[in-house]
ROTILO-805664 format. One record per residue (C-alpha): residue in three letters; residue number from 1; y, z, x. Coordinates in pm, 1 decimal, always signed. Last residue first. Layout:
// residues N
<dokol><resn>ALA</resn><resi>NUM</resi><c2>Y</c2><c3>Z</c3><c1>X</c1></dokol>
...
This chain:
// residues 85
<dokol><resn>ALA</resn><resi>85</resi><c2>+3615.5</c2><c3>+12594.5</c3><c1>+13958.3</c1></dokol>
<dokol><resn>CYS</resn><resi>84</resi><c2>+3961.7</c2><c3>+12442.9</c3><c1>+13918.4</c1></dokol>
<dokol><resn>ARG</resn><resi>83</resi><c2>+4114.1</c2><c3>+12584.6</c3><c1>+14236.9</c1></dokol>
<dokol><resn>GLY</resn><resi>82</resi><c2>+3818.8</c2><c3>+12478.3</c3><c1>+14449.8</c1></dokol>
<dokol><resn>CYS</resn><resi>81</resi><c2>+3813.2</c2><c3>+12139.6</c3><c1>+14280.6</c1></dokol>
<dokol><resn>ILE</resn><resi>80</resi><c2>+4170.3</c2><c3>+12069.4</c3><c1>+14385.6</c1></dokol>
<dokol><resn>ALA</resn><resi>79</resi><c2>+4130.9</c2><c3>+12197.0</c3><c1>+14741.1</c1></dokol>
<dokol><resn>ASP</resn><resi>78</resi><c2>+3792.6</c2><c3>+12027.9</c3><c1>+14787.2</c1></dokol>
<dokol><resn>LEU</resn><resi>77</resi><c2>+3935.6</c2><c3>+11699.0</c3><c1>+14658.0</c1></dokol>
<dokol><resn>VAL</resn><resi>76</resi><c2>+4222.4</c2><c3>+11733.7</c3><c1>+14905.3</c1></dokol>
<dokol><resn>GLU</resn><resi>75</resi><c2>+3982.6</c2><c3>+11801.0</c3><c1>+15194.0</c1></dokol>
<dokol><resn>ALA</resn><resi>74</resi><c2>+3758.1</c2><c3>+11509.5</c3><c1>+15096.3</c1></dokol>
<dokol><resn>SER</resn><resi>73</resi><c2>+4056.2</c2><c3>+11279.7</c3><c1>+15131.9</c1></dokol>
<dokol><resn>VAL</resn><resi>72</resi><c2>+4207.1</c2><c3>+11075.5</c3><c1>+14852.0</c1></dokol>
<dokol><resn>ASN</resn><resi>71</resi><c2>+4316.2</c2><c3>+10715.3</c3><c1>+14858.4</c1></dokol>
<dokol><resn>ILE</resn><resi>70</resi><c2>+4475.4</c2><c3>+10593.4</c3><c1>+14537.0</c1></dokol>
<dokol><resn>ASP</resn><resi>69</resi><c2>+4345.0</c2><c3>+10359.8</c3><c1>+14265.4</c1></dokol>
<dokol><resn>ARG</resn><resi>68</resi><c2>+4479.3</c2><c3>+10534.9</c3><c1>+13957.6</c1></dokol>
<dokol><resn>GLY</resn><resi>67</resi><c2>+4242.0</c2><c3>+10743.4</c3><c1>+13750.4</c1></dokol>
<dokol><resn>GLN</resn><resi>66</resi><c2>+4513.5</c2><c3>+10923.5</c3><c1>+13554.0</c1></dokol>
<dokol><resn>GLU</resn><resi>65</resi><c2>+4408.6</c2><c3>+11250.5</c3><c1>+13715.3</c1></dokol>
<dokol><resn>LEU</resn><resi>64</resi><c2>+4468.3</c2><c3>+11103.5</c3><c1>+14060.7</c1></dokol>
<dokol><resn>TRP</resn><resi>63</resi><c2>+4805.9</c2><c3>+10964.3</c3><c1>+13956.5</c1></dokol>
<dokol><resn>THR</resn><resi>62</resi><c2>+4905.8</c2><c3>+11303.0</c3><c1>+13816.6</c1></dokol>
<dokol><resn>TYR</resn><resi>61</resi><c2>+4793.3</c2><c3>+11477.0</c3><c1>+14136.4</c1></dokol>
<dokol><resn>TRP</resn><resi>60</resi><c2>+5013.3</c2><c3>+11242.9</c3><c1>+14342.0</c1></dokol>
<dokol><resn>SER</resn><resi>59</resi><c2>+5308.7</c2><c3>+11290.3</c3><c1>+14114.1</c1></dokol>
<dokol><resn>VAL</resn><resi>58</resi><c2>+5273.1</c2><c3>+11668.7</c3><c1>+14130.7</c1></dokol>
<dokol><resn>GLY</resn><resi>57</resi><c2>+5240.9</c2><c3>+11676.0</c3><c1>+14507.1</c1></dokol>
<dokol><resn>VAL</resn><resi>56</resi><c2>+4946.4</c2><c3>+11857.3</c3><c1>+14662.2</c1></dokol>
<dokol><resn>GLY</resn><resi>55</resi><c2>+4893.7</c2><c3>+12220.6</c3><c1>+14761.6</c1></dokol>
<dokol><resn>ALA</resn><resi>54</resi><c2>+4594.9</c2><c3>+12283.2</c3><c1>+14536.3</c1></dokol>
<dokol><resn>LEU</resn><resi>53</resi><c2>+4764.2</c2><c3>+12563.5</c3><c1>+14340.2</c1></dokol>
<dokol><resn>VAL</resn><resi>52</resi><c2>+5089.5</c2><c3>+12367.4</c3><c1>+14320.2</c1></dokol>
<dokol><resn>ALA</resn><resi>51</resi><c2>+4911.4</c2><c3>+12055.1</c3><c1>+14195.1</c1></dokol>
<dokol><resn>VAL</resn><resi>50</resi><c2>+4710.9</c2><c3>+12253.6</c3><c1>+13940.9</c1></dokol>
<dokol><resn>GLU</resn><resi>49</resi><c2>+5029.3</c2><c3>+12413.1</c3><c1>+13806.8</c1></dokol>
<dokol><resn>GLU</resn><resi>48</resi><c2>+5212.2</c2><c3>+12082.4</c3><c1>+13780.6</c1></dokol>
<dokol><resn>ARG</resn><resi>47</resi><c2>+4924.5</c2><c3>+11931.3</c3><c1>+13587.7</c1></dokol>
<dokol><resn>ARG</resn><resi>46</resi><c2>+4960.5</c2><c3>+12209.1</c3><c1>+13333.3</c1></dokol>
<dokol><resn>LEU</resn><resi>45</resi><c2>+4683.2</c2><c3>+12461.4</c3><c1>+13297.6</c1></dokol>
<dokol><resn>GLY</resn><resi>44</resi><c2>+4480.8</c2><c3>+12504.3</c3><c1>+12982.1</c1></dokol>
<dokol><resn>PRO</resn><resi>43</resi><c2>+4552.2</c2><c3>+12491.3</c3><c1>+12613.6</c1></dokol>
<dokol><resn>THR</resn><resi>42</resi><c2>+4821.0</c2><c3>+12271.5</c3><c1>+12464.8</c1></dokol>
<dokol><resn>ARG</resn><resi>41</resi><c2>+5163.1</c2><c3>+12358.3</c3><c1>+12323.7</c1></dokol>
<dokol><resn>ARG</resn><resi>40</resi><c2>+5177.5</c2><c3>+12672.9</c3><c1>+12530.8</c1></dokol>
<dokol><resn>ARG</resn><resi>39</resi><c2>+5306.4</c2><c3>+13007.6</c3><c1>+12415.7</c1></dokol>
<dokol><resn>GLY</resn><resi>38</resi><c2>+5488.9</c2><c3>+13251.6</c3><c1>+12638.1</c1></dokol>
<dokol><resn>ALA</resn><resi>37</resi><c2>+5445.8</c2><c3>+13331.2</c3><c1>+13004.5</c1></dokol>
<dokol><resn>VAL</resn><resi>36</resi><c2>+5106.6</c2><c3>+13407.6</c3><c1>+13156.4</c1></dokol>
<dokol><resn>ALA</resn><resi>35</resi><c2>+5154.4</c2><c3>+13493.3</c3><c1>+13521.6</c1></dokol>
<dokol><resn>MET</resn><resi>34</resi><c2>+4923.7</c2><c3>+13309.3</c3><c1>+13758.1</c1></dokol>
<dokol><resn>GLY</resn><resi>33</resi><c2>+4604.1</c2><c3>+13455.3</c3><c1>+13900.8</c1></dokol>
<dokol><resn>VAL</resn><resi>32</resi><c2>+4381.6</c2><c3>+13151.2</c3><c1>+13850.9</c1></dokol>
<dokol><resn>ASP</resn><resi>31</resi><c2>+4215.6</c2><c3>+13257.8</c3><c1>+13526.5</c1></dokol>
<dokol><resn>GLY</resn><resi>30</resi><c2>+4544.3</c2><c3>+13408.6</c3><c1>+13402.4</c1></dokol>
<dokol><resn>PRO</resn><resi>29</resi><c2>+4706.3</c2><c3>+13064.7</c3><c1>+13407.1</c1></dokol>
<dokol><resn>THR</resn><resi>28</resi><c2>+4433.5</c2><c3>+12948.0</c3><c1>+13171.9</c1></dokol>
<dokol><resn>LEU</resn><resi>27</resi><c2>+4153.2</c2><c3>+12714.4</c3><c1>+13266.4</c1></dokol>
<dokol><resn>ARG</resn><resi>26</resi><c2>+3943.7</c2><c3>+12498.7</c3><c1>+13034.3</c1></dokol>
<dokol><resn>ALA</resn><resi>25</resi><c2>+4199.1</c2><c3>+12216.9</c3><c1>+13000.3</c1></dokol>
<dokol><resn>ARG</resn><resi>24</resi><c2>+4223.4</c2><c3>+12176.6</c3><c1>+13378.2</c1></dokol>
<dokol><resn>ARG</resn><resi>23</resi><c2>+3845.8</c2><c3>+12142.9</c3><c1>+13407.1</c1></dokol>
<dokol><resn>THR</resn><resi>22</resi><c2>+3832.6</c2><c3>+11882.7</c3><c1>+13131.1</c1></dokol>
<dokol><resn>ARG</resn><resi>21</resi><c2>+4114.6</c2><c3>+11676.3</c3><c1>+13276.7</c1></dokol>
<dokol><resn>LEU</resn><resi>20</resi><c2>+3984.5</c2><c3>+11687.4</c3><c1>+13632.8</c1></dokol>
<dokol><resn>PHE</resn><resi>19</resi><c2>+3631.1</c2><c3>+11587.6</c3><c1>+13532.6</c1></dokol>
<dokol><resn>ASP</resn><resi>18</resi><c2>+3750.3</c2><c3>+11302.0</c3><c1>+13311.0</c1></dokol>
<dokol><resn>ARG</resn><resi>17</resi><c2>+3971.2</c2><c3>+11162.4</c3><c1>+13586.8</c1></dokol>
<dokol><resn>LEU</resn><resi>16</resi><c2>+3691.3</c2><c3>+11193.7</c3><c1>+13843.7</c1></dokol>
<dokol><resn>GLN</resn><resi>15</resi><c2>+3455.4</c2><c3>+11004.7</c3><c1>+13613.7</c1></dokol>
<dokol><resn>GLU</resn><resi>14</resi><c2>+3717.4</c2><c3>+10737.9</c3><c1>+13545.9</c1></dokol>
<dokol><resn>ARG</resn><resi>13</resi><c2>+3782.8</c2><c3>+10696.0</c3><c1>+13919.7</c1></dokol>
<dokol><resn>ARG</resn><resi>12</resi><c2>+3410.1</c2><c3>+10648.1</c3><c1>+13982.9</c1></dokol>
<dokol><resn>ARG</resn><resi>11</resi><c2>+3388.8</c2><c3>+10394.7</c3><c1>+13699.4</c1></dokol>
<dokol><resn>ARG</resn><resi>10</resi><c2>+3681.6</c2><c3>+10198.0</c3><c1>+13844.3</c1></dokol>
<dokol><resn>ALA</resn><resi>9</resi><c2>+3517.7</c2><c3>+10193.1</c3><c1>+14187.5</c1></dokol>
<dokol><resn>ALA</resn><resi>8</resi><c2>+3184.8</c2><c3>+10082.2</c3><c1>+14038.3</c1></dokol>
<dokol><resn>VAL</resn><resi>7</resi><c2>+3353.9</c2><c3>+9796.8</c3><c1>+13850.0</c1></dokol>
<dokol><resn>PRO</resn><resi>6</resi><c2>+3551.9</c2><c3>+9689.8</c3><c1>+14157.1</c1></dokol>
<dokol><resn>SER</resn><resi>5</resi><c2>+3230.8</c2><c3>+9677.6</c3><c1>+14362.5</c1></dokol>
<dokol><resn>GLU</resn><resi>4</resi><c2>+3201.3</c2><c3>+9927.6</c3><c1>+14646.1</c1></dokol>
<dokol><resn>SER</resn><resi>3</resi><c2>+3169.0</c2><c3>+9801.4</c3><c1>+15001.4</c1></dokol>
<dokol><resn>THR</resn><resi>2</resi><c2>+2932.1</c2><c3>+10000.5</c3><c1>+15217.5</c1></dokol>
<dokol><resn>MET</resn><resi>1</resi><c2>+3053.1</c2><c3>+10111.3</c3><c1>+15558.2</c1></dokol>
């Protein structure tokens, strides 16, 4: 197993954070089969909606999108990215 430097790990988390934020902002509830209800203050899905769609906890998804140093499995990343594609 290769050890990742702290700088590389932080950069990887920042890239994932940026990807998740931009993908979430591009999607509307209608894009993922959710009911569109009323006006939204900002475009795109809410974090809560992405978490529900991916089957993960809202707090956990929020931490991931914030770039926090948490462990994430490939299956969870596949679930999140699959819903945001």
